[in-house]
C-alpha positions in Angstrom: -287.8 -82.1 56.9 -286.1 -80.2 54.4 -283.8 -77.1 53.6 -285.4 -74.4 51.7 -286.0 -70.9 52.2 -288.9 -69.9 54.2 -291.1 -68.0 51.9 -292.5 -65.5 55.1 -288.7 -64.7 55.4 -288.0 -64.3 51.9 -290.6 -63.4 49.9 -293.1 -60.2 49.5 -296.2 -60.5 52.0 -299.3 -60.8 49.5 -300.5 -63.5 47.9 -300.7 -66.4 50.8 -299.4 -70.2 50.2 -302.2 -73.0 50.1 -303.4 -76.2 49.0 -306.1 -76.3 46.6 -308.0 -79.4 45.8 -310.1 -79.3 42.5 -312.1 -81.7 40.3 -310.7 -82.1 36.9 -312.9 -85.1 35.4 -314.9 -88.2 36.2 -313.6 -89.4 39.4 -310.3 -87.4 39.0 -308.9 -85.1 41.7 -305.8 -82.6 41.5 -304.3 -81.0 44.8 -302.1 -78.3 44.0 -299.1 -77.1 46.3 -299.6 -73.3 45.8 -296.7 -71.3 47.3 -298.2 -67.8 46.9 -295.7 -65.4 46.4 -292.9 -67.7 46.8 -291.5 -71.4 47.5 -294.4 -73.8 48.8 -293.3 -75.0 52.1 -294.6 -76.9 54.8 -295.9 -75.4 58.1 -298.2 -76.4 60.7 -301.0 -75.1 58.5 -300.3 -76.8 55.4 -299.7 -80.2 57.1 -303.2 -79.6 58.5 -304.6 -78.3 55.3 -303.4 -81.6 53.9 -304.7 -84.0 56.2 -307.7 -82.0 55.9 -307.8 -82.8 52.4 -307.1 -86.4 52.7 -309.6 -86.7 55.0 -312.1 -85.4 52.8 -310.8 -87.5 50.2 -310.7 -90.7 51.7 -314.6 -90.1 52.4 -315.7 -89.9 48.5 -316.6 -93.0 47.0 -316.7 -91.3 43.5 -312.9 -91.0 42.8 -310.6 -93.2 40.6 -307.5 -91.2 41.0 -305.7 -88.4 42.6 -302.9 -86.1 41.3 -300.9 -83.4 43.1 -298.8 -80.6 41.4 -296.9 -77.7 42.0 -297.5 -74.5 40.4 -295.1 -74.8 37.7 -292.1 -72.9 39.0 -288.8 -73.9 39.6 -289.6 -75.8 43.0 -292.3 -78.3 43.1 -292.3 -78.4 46.7 -289.3 -76.9 49.1 -290.2 -79.1 52.3 -290.4 -77.7 55.7 -290.7 -74.2 57.0 -287.1 -73.8 58.3 -287.9 -70.9 60.3 -290.8 -72.8 62.3 -288.3 -75.5 62.6 -285.6 -73.4 63.7 -287.5 -72.0 66.5 -288.0 -75.6 68.4 -286.0 -75.5 71.4 -286.9 -79.0 73.2 -287.0 -82.6 71.9 -290.7 -82.9 72.6 -291.3 -80.1 70.3 -289.5 -81.8 67.7 -291.0 -84.9 68.2 -294.5 -83.1 67.8 -293.5 -81.3 64.7 -292.2 -84.5 63.2 -295.2 -86.5 64.2 -297.7 -84.0 62.5 -295.9 -84.4 59.2 -295.9 -88.1 59.4 -299.7 -88.4 60.3 -300.4 -85.9 57.6 -298.4 -88.0 54.9 -299.5 -91.2 56.2 -302.8 -90.0 55.7 -302.2 -89.2 52.3 -300.4 -92.9 51.6 -303.5 -94.4 53.2 -305.9 -93.2 50.5 -308.0 -95.9 48.9 -307.4 -95.1 45.1 -304.2 -94.3 43.2 -302.2 -90.9 43.8 -299.7 -90.1 41.5 -297.1 -87.3 42.1 -296.5 -84.9 39.1 -293.2 -83.9 39.6 -292.1 -80.6 37.7 -289.0 -78.4 39.3 -287.4 -79.4 42.4 -288.9 -81.4 45.4 -286.8 -81.5 47.8 -286.8 -82.9 51.7 -290.4 -82.8 52.8 -291.6 -82.1 49.4 -289.8 -85.3 47.9 -291.2 -87.2 51.2 -294.8 -86.3 50.2 -293.9 -87.8 46.7 -292.9 -91.0 48.3 -296.2 -91.0 50.0 -297.8 -91.2 46.7 -299.0 -94.4 45.1 -297.0 -93.8 42.1 -294.5 -90.7 40.7 -294.0 -89.2 37.2 -291.2 -86.3 36.6 -290.8 -83.7 34.0 -287.5 -83.7 32.5 -286.8 -80.3 34.3 -287.7 -82.4 37.6 -285.3 -82.8 40.6 -285.7 -84.7 43.8 -283.3 -85.1 47.1 -283.4 -85.5 50.6 -280.9 -83.2 51.9 -281.5 -83.2 55.4 -278.2 -84.3 56.5 -276.8 -81.0 55.5 -278.7 -79.6 58.5 -277.6 -82.0 60.7 -280.8 -83.8 60.4 -282.4 -86.9 58.8 -285.6 -87.1 56.8 -288.2 -87.7 59.2 -291.5 -87.4 57.5 -291.0 -90.9 56.0 -288.2 -90.0 53.8 -285.8 -92.7 55.4 -288.4 -95.4 55.9 -290.3 -95.1 52.8 -287.3 -94.7 50.2 -285.6 -97.7 51.8 -288.9 -99.4 50.8 -289.0 -98.2 47.0 -285.4 -98.1 46.1 -283.8 -100.7 48.6 -281.3 -100.2 51.7 -278.3 -99.8 49.1 -279.7 -97.0 46.9 -281.4 -95.0 50.2 -278.4 -94.7 52.0 -276.5 -93.1 48.9 -279.5 -90.6 48.5 -279.9 -89.9 52.3 -276.6 -89.9 53.6 -275.1 -87.3 51.0 -278.3 -85.4 50.4 -277.3 -85.6 46.5 -279.7 -83.8 44.4 -280.9 -86.4 41.3 -281.9 -85.3 38.4 -284.8 -86.8 36.2 -283.0 -89.1 34.1 -280.7 -90.3 37.4 -284.3 -90.4 39.4 -285.5 -92.8 37.1 -282.4 -95.0 37.0 -282.3 -95.3 40.8 -286.2 -96.1 41.2 -287.1 -93.0 42.6 -289.7 -92.1 40.1 -291.6 -94.2 37.7 -291.3 -92.1 34.1 -290.0 -88.7 32.6 -291.9 -87.1 30.1 -292.1 -83.7 28.6 -293.7 -81.2 30.8 -297.0 -81.0 29.0 -297.7 -84.6 29.2 -297.3 -84.8 32.9 -301.2 -85.2 33.7 -301.5 -87.7 30.8 -298.7 -89.7 32.4 -300.1 -89.6 35.7 -303.2 -90.8 34.4 -301.8 -94.1 32.5 -299.5 -94.6 35.9 -303.0 -94.5 37.9 -304.5 -96.8 35.8 -301.6 -99.5 35.5 -301.1 -101.8 38.2 -299.2 -101.0 41.2 -295.3 -101.2 40.4 -293.2 -103.5 42.7 -290.0 -101.7 43.8 -287.5 -102.1 41.3 -284.3 -103.7 43.6 -281.6 -105.6 42.6 -281.3 -109.1 43.6 -277.9 -108.5 45.3 -279.2 -105.3 47.1 -282.5 -107.8 48.2 -280.1 -110.4 49.5 -277.7 -107.7 51.5 -280.9 -106.0 53.4 -282.7 -109.7 54.1 -279.8 -110.9 56.3 -278.3 -110.3 59.4 -275.0 -110.1 58.0 -275.6 -108.4 55.1 -277.3 -105.7 57.0 -274.1 -105.5 58.9 -271.8 -105.2 56.0 -274.1 -102.5 54.5 -273.9 -100.4 57.9 -270.0 -101.0 58.2 -269.3 -100.0 54.4 -271.6 -97.1 54.7 -269.9 -95.8 58.1 -266.7 -96.0 56.5 -268.1 -94.2 53.5 -269.1 -91.6 56.1 -266.6 -91.1 58.3 -264.1 -90.7 55.7 -265.8 -88.0 53.8 -266.6 -86.1 57.5 -264.1 -87.2 60.0 -267.0 -88.2 62.3 -268.0 -84.6 62.8 -271.6 -84.9 61.5 -273.6 -87.2 63.2 -276.8 -87.1 60.8 -275.3 -89.3 57.9 -274.6 -92.0 60.7 -277.9 -91.9 62.1 -279.3 -91.9 59.1 -277.4 -95.3 58.4 -279.1 -96.7 61.6 -282.4 -96.0 60.5 -282.2 -97.2 57.2 -280.4 -100.3 57.8 -283.0 -101.0 60.7 -286.2 -101.1 58.1 -286.3 -104.4 57.2 -288.8 -106.3 59.1 -290.2 -103.3 60.5 -293.7 -102.1 59.8 -294.3 -98.6 58.2 -295.4 -97.2 61.5 -292.4 -98.4 63.2 -290.2 -97.0 60.6 -291.7 -93.6 61.6 -291.4 -94.0 64.8 -287.7 -94.6 64.8 -287.4 -91.9 62.5 -289.2 -89.8 65.3 -286.9 -91.3 68.2 -283.8 -90.4 66.1 -284.4 -86.9 64.7 -285.0 -85.3 68.2 -281.8 -85.4 69.7 -280.0 -84.5 66.3 -282.3 -81.5 65.6 -281.7 -80.2 68.9 -278.1 -80.9 69.2 -275.1 -78.2 68.6 -274.4 -79.6 64.9 -277.7 -79.2 63.6 -278.0 -75.6 65.3 -274.7 -74.6 63.7 -275.7 -75.7 60.3 -278.9 -74.0 60.4 -276.9 -70.8 61.5 -274.8 -71.1 58.6 -277.8 -71.7 56.2 -279.9 -68.8 57.4 -276.6 -66.7 56.9 -276.2 -67.7 53.4 -279.6 -67.6 52.1 -280.8 -65.0 49.9 -282.8 -62.6 52.6 -279.4 -62.3 54.4 -277.9 -60.9 51.6 -276.5 -57.1 51.1 -279.3 -55.4 49.3 -277.3 -54.9 46.5 -277.1 -58.7 46.0 -280.6 -59.2 46.6 -281.0 -56.4 43.7 -278.8 -58.5 41.6 -280.5 -61.8 42.0 -283.6 -59.9 39.9 -281.4 -58.4 37.3 -281.7 -60.4 33.7 -278.9 -62.7 33.4 -276.4 -61.6 31.0 -276.5 -62.8 27.0 -273.0 -62.9 26.6 -270.1 -62.9 28.8 -266.3 -62.0 27.3 -263.2 -63.8 29.1 -259.7 -62.4 28.4 -256.8 -65.5 29.7 -257.7 -69.3 28.5 -255.4 -70.4 31.3 -256.7 -72.6 34.1 -259.0 -70.1 35.7 -260.2 -68.2 32.6 -260.9 -71.6 30.9 -262.8 -73.0 33.7 -264.7 -70.1 33.9 -265.9 -70.1 30.3 -266.5 -73.8 30.5 -268.6 -73.3 33.6 -270.5 -70.4 32.2 -271.4 -72.5 28.6 -272.7 -75.1 31.0 -275.0 -73.0 32.6 -276.1 -71.9 29.3 -274.8 -68.5 28.9 -272.5 -67.7 25.5 -269.0 -66.8 26.0 -266.3 -65.0 24.0 -262.8 -66.6 25.1 -259.8 -64.6 23.8 -256.4 -65.7 24.3 -253.3 -65.1 21.9 -252.8 -68.7 22.0 -254.5 -70.9 19.3 -253.1 -74.0 21.6 -254.9 -72.9 25.1 -258.0 -72.1 23.0 -258.4 -75.6 21.6 -257.6 -77.1 25.3 -260.9 -75.4 26.6 -263.1 -76.0 23.7 -262.0 -79.7 24.2 -262.2 -79.7 28.2 -265.8 -78.2 27.5 -266.6 -80.7 24.7 -265.3 -83.6 27.3 -267.3 -82.1 30.2 -270.9 -81.8 28.3 -270.2 -85.5 26.8 -270.0 -86.9 30.4 -273.1 -84.9 31.4 -274.8 -86.7 28.4 -273.6 -90.1 28.9 -274.8 -89.8 32.7 -278.3 -88.4 32.0 -277.9 -85.1 33.1 -278.3 -83.3 30.1 -279.7 -84.3 26.5 -277.4 -84.8 23.7 -279.1 -81.8 21.9 -278.9 -79.5 24.8 -275.0 -80.3 24.9 -274.3 -79.8 21.2 -276.2 -76.2 21.9 -274.0 -75.6 24.8 -271.0 -76.1 23.1 -271.6 -73.9 20.6 -272.1 -71.1 23.2 -268.4 -71.1 23.2 -266.4 -68.7 20.3 -262.8 -68.4 20.7 -260.5 -65.8 19.1 -256.9 -64.9 19.3 -258.5 -61.1 19.1 -260.3 -58.9 21.1 -262.7 -58.0 18.2 -265.9 -59.8 19.3 -265.9 -58.5 22.9 -267.9 -55.5 22.0 -271.2 -56.9 22.4 -270.5 -58.7 25.4 -272.6 -57.4 28.7 -269.5 -58.0 31.0 -265.9 -58.6 30.3 -264.0 -61.0 32.8 -260.1 -60.3 32.4 -258.3 -63.9 34.0 -254.9 -63.2 33.1 -252.1 -64.1 35.6 -251.3 -62.2 38.6 -248.7 -59.7 36.8 -248.7 -55.9 36.5 -247.5 -55.8 32.8 -250.2 -58.3 31.8 -253.2 -56.8 33.4 -252.2 -53.1 32.4 -252.0 -54.4 28.7 -255.2 -56.3 29.0 -257.3 -53.3 30.4 -256.1 -51.1 28.0 -256.5 -53.3 25.1 -260.3 -53.5 26.8 -260.6 -50.3 26.8 -260.6 -50.0 22.9 -262.5 -52.8 22.2 -265.9 -53.1 24.3 -269.0 -51.2 24.5 -269.4 -48.0 26.3 -271.4 -49.8 29.0 -269.6 -53.1 29.0 -268.6 -53.8 33.0 -264.9 -55.3 33.2 -264.3 -57.8 35.9 -261.0 -58.8 36.8 -260.1 -62.2 38.4 -257.5 -60.5 40.5 -256.6 -62.2 43.9 -254.0 -59.4 44.9 -254.3 -56.3 42.9 -256.7 -53.7 44.5 -259.1 -52.9 42.2 -258.1 -49.0 43.0 -254.6 -49.6 41.4 -256.4 -51.6 38.3 -258.7 -48.4 37.5 -255.7 -46.4 36.9 -255.2 -48.6 33.6 -258.9 -48.1 32.5 -260.3 -45.0 31.4 -264.0 -45.5 33.6 -263.3 -46.9 36.9 -267.2 -47.1 37.4 -267.5 -49.9 35.0 -264.6 -51.9 36.7 -265.0 -54.3 39.6 -263.1 -57.4 41.1 -264.4 -60.6 40.6 -262.0 -63.0 42.2 -262.9 -67.0 41.5 -261.1 -69.8 43.6 -259.5 -72.7 42.0 -261.0 -75.4 41.2 -263.8 -72.6 39.8 -266.4 -75.8 39.3 -265.8 -77.2 42.8 -265.4 -74.0 45.2 -268.8 -71.8 45.7 -267.0 -68.5 47.1 -266.6 -65.7 44.8 -265.4 -62.4 45.9 -267.1 -59.1 44.7 -264.7 -56.0 45.1 -265.9 -52.5 45.0 -263.2 -50.2 44.1 -263.3 -46.7 45.0 -264.9 -45.8 42.2 -266.9 -48.8 41.2 -270.7 -48.2 40.5 -273.7 -50.3 41.9 -274.0 -51.4 38.5 -271.0 -52.9 38.2 -271.4 -54.6 41.4 -274.9 -55.9 40.2 -273.2 -57.4 36.7 -270.3 -59.2 38.5 -272.9 -60.8 41.0 -275.3 -61.9 38.8 -272.7 -63.7 36.9 -271.5 -65.3 40.2 -275.2 -66.2 41.0 -276.2 -67.5 37.4 -272.9 -69.8 38.1 -274.7 -71.3 41.5 -271.7 -69.5 43.2 -272.1 -67.5 47.0 -271.0 -63.7 46.0 -269.9 -61.9 48.8 -268.9 -57.9 48.5 -265.8 -57.2 50.3 -263.5 -54.3 50.6 -260.6 -53.3 48.3 -258.0 -53.8 51.0 -254.7 -55.8 50.4 -255.6 -59.7 50.2 -259.6 -58.7 50.2 -261.1 -61.1 52.6 -259.8 -64.8 51.6 -256.2 -64.0 50.8 -256.4 -61.7 53.5 -257.1 -64.7 56.2 -255.4 -67.5 54.4 -251.8 -65.7 53.8 -250.9 -65.6 57.7 -252.3 -69.1 58.3 -250.2 -70.6 55.2 -247.3 -68.7 56.8 -247.9 -70.0 60.1 -248.2 -73.7 58.4 -244.9 -72.9 57.1 -243.2 -72.2 59.8 -244.5 -74.8 61.8 -242.9 -77.1 59.4 -239.4 -74.9 59.5 -239.8 -75.2 63.5 -240.1 -79.1 62.7 -243.8 -80.0 63.3 -244.2 -82.8 60.4 -245.9 -81.4 57.2 -248.5 -84.5 57.3 -249.0 -84.1 60.9 -250.4 -80.7 60.1 -252.5 -81.5 57.1 -254.0 -84.4 59.1 -254.6 -82.4 62.4 -256.6 -79.4 60.4 -258.6 -81.9 58.4 -259.4 -83.6 61.8 -260.6 -80.4 63.2 -263.0 -80.1 60.2 -261.6 -78.2 57.5 -262.0 -80.2 54.0 -258.4 -79.8 53.2 -255.0 -79.2 55.0 -252.7 -75.8 54.3 -250.2 -78.1 52.3 -252.5 -79.5 50.4 -254.4 -76.8 49.5 -251.2 -75.0 48.6 -250.4 -77.8 45.8 -254.1 -77.4 44.7 -253.9 -73.7 43.9 -250.1 -74.0 42.9 -247.0 -72.7 44.4 -246.2 -70.4 41.4 -249.7 -68.6 41.6 -248.9 -68.2 45.5 -245.9 -66.7 44.8 -247.0 -64.0 42.6 -249.8 -63.3 45.1 -247.4 -63.2 47.9 -245.1 -60.8 46.2 -247.6 -58.8 45.4 -249.2 -58.5 48.9 -245.6 -57.8 50.4 -245.7 -54.6 48.2 -249.0 -53.9 50.4 -248.2 -54.2 53.7 -248.6 -57.9 54.0 -246.2 -60.5 54.6 -245.4 -62.4 51.5 -244.3 -65.3 50.2 -243.0 -68.1 53.0 -239.2 -68.8 52.2 -240.2 -72.6 52.6 -242.4 -72.0 49.4 -239.7 -70.3 47.6 -237.5 -72.9 48.0 -239.2 -75.7 47.2 -240.0 -73.3 43.8 -236.5 -72.7 43.0 -236.1 -76.3 42.8 -239.2 -76.6 40.2 -241.8 -77.7 42.4 -245.3 -76.2 41.7 -248.0 -78.2 42.9 -250.2 -81.0 41.8 -250.2 -79.5 38.3 -246.5 -80.5 38.1 -246.6 -83.7 40.1 -244.6 -82.1 43.0 -244.9 -79.7 45.5 -245.4 -80.1 49.1 -246.5 -83.5 48.2 -245.8 -86.0 45.2 -248.8 -86.4 43.2 -249.6 -89.8 41.7 -253.0 -90.9 41.4 -255.5 -89.8 44.2 -253.1 -90.6 46.9 -250.5 -87.8 47.4 -247.5 -88.7 49.4 -244.9 -86.3 51.2 -242.0 -85.2 48.9 -238.8 -86.6 49.8 -237.0 -83.4 49.7 -238.9 -81.5 52.5 -237.3 -83.2 55.4 -233.9 -81.3 54.0 -236.0 -78.3 54.4 -237.6 -78.8 58.0 -236.4 -78.5 61.5 -235.6 -81.4 64.1 -239.1 -83.1 64.4 -241.4 -81.8 67.8 -243.8 -83.8 69.6 -246.9 -81.0 69.0 -249.8 -82.8 69.7 -252.7 -82.8 66.5 -255.2 -81.0 68.5 -252.4 -78.0 69.5 -251.4 -77.7 66.0 -255.0 -77.8 64.7 -255.5 -75.3 67.4 -252.9 -72.8 66.7 -253.4 -72.3 63.2 -256.7 -72.1 63.4 -256.5 -69.3 65.8 -254.4 -67.4 63.1 -257.6 -67.5 61.0 -259.8 -66.4 63.6 -257.6 -63.6 64.6 -257.5 -61.9 61.2 -261.3 -62.5 60.4 -262.0 -60.8 63.6 -259.7 -57.9 62.3 -261.7 -58.1 58.9 -265.0 -57.6 60.3 -263.8 -54.8 62.9 -262.2 -52.5 60.2 -265.2 -53.6 57.5 -263.4 -55.3 55.0 -266.4 -57.6 55.1 
């Protein structure tokens, strides 16, 4: 079963999804997964249709090959209908749905003639599990495959664990299933998940070639086979995989650990026994609190749960060109991400050195993608050419949207907005990457407030998915949609927030980070605080977070927020800044950063209080209560 947006919830009612069966030549049949008005997903009806088609095809004696394809959109098959899956309340009901999927896919896998999956677009979860039930798989250059079920607190149980392990070996199956990683076509080919990669127009021809060929033996490295074939080897695999998962999750997520047990138990099992193990394992996971919570988060963040203005932005055209003023850490990172997504960028900064650094960083990014197979070299060269740089704003007149990404200083923002007013077109939207200046204040420096909006990215830009869209008093719907469209094109999750002090994220985290600093002055060791918060479940403790953001950046934000009714920079932070410590970028902040293993800054004990004996659980509860209290207040006053 899989992560995907249910068609019935997210697409207009009209043409319904169906599985079509057509004869295309002498002894050849094609099964088409038709999503109707949306993504093709499996519910009970679609599983029954698949099983009926498999039964009909099995009874025929005139077939030489069967192909299964999508309808050519961005998604070949999105897997299971999560609306139906989410309504299951008991383990028996879960096992029943899982058994229905396994029965349909096993009927397909048992067909007496070659079956070839013609993958074009994303085959996710149950979609890829159906492809695994085929004899062979060929993929277009735009295909992607994934078994992302652990992200919803469950495991692939329509044969994903069982069949993938037999196809690529336990080592690669563990990597794919426990991470939920998405593989592009080239990576999938290297991993043995697909048999070939061809241009979209040649998929059927390649499918015929594969159907004529002999069945391919699984391509599993000899060392991987040896590990899976012996008891000590499987124990080693299981131990190492658990160690990786626990390091990444702190034990908060049971699904990856359960997947390890299922995959490492496959050796010596029949397919039927492997499927039965999947059924037994998924039932308690799917009905547990973690899966329920993850499903709720997923539903809250899917397109149908967005405000109307964001849903309408999704259908807006992609901007042809985005201007950016400021080639520092944030502006440079935004420019690189836009170019990597295929959007032209005009980057402006008075410093030639800064512009050169961004161009080199983009070239390095694209080169890595080329070498890894994520991007062809011709396309990498094309995307590098999407970046135009200049020390003057003269080229910004043709941009659809211009992002102001200069540091959080009033004088800089005032000058940039005044310059943009004289340099851009009459309909160009200006989006400020402000983290603390209200849009209503920025509007005083720009002649048309309707075209001014906040667009707050978070550092590191390439990793953090959230983007705040800040609507000022005069901001138009068009400006909000334009900013949101850019965020969506970058794969971000935009949220529209009010124009109050700190917007949403800084409003939440400022009191939280201050409370953490106060705890150090009161005697709680800094590393104990970080470890306690990370053990609770956050990806990063407050002090590691501050070092990653930059203490100077936090100080600028704090000073600005202090003028707007919030508490500003904490004395502990300003004391470290006074000694020249700015965080990871300078090698020292709350931590000393050498390699990937930061150690507490030895200067910190001089500033801290006498050590206390507060338990890690109490530390985490106290700090997270600060976050929760502020979040409730933000909801109550309409900030979000």
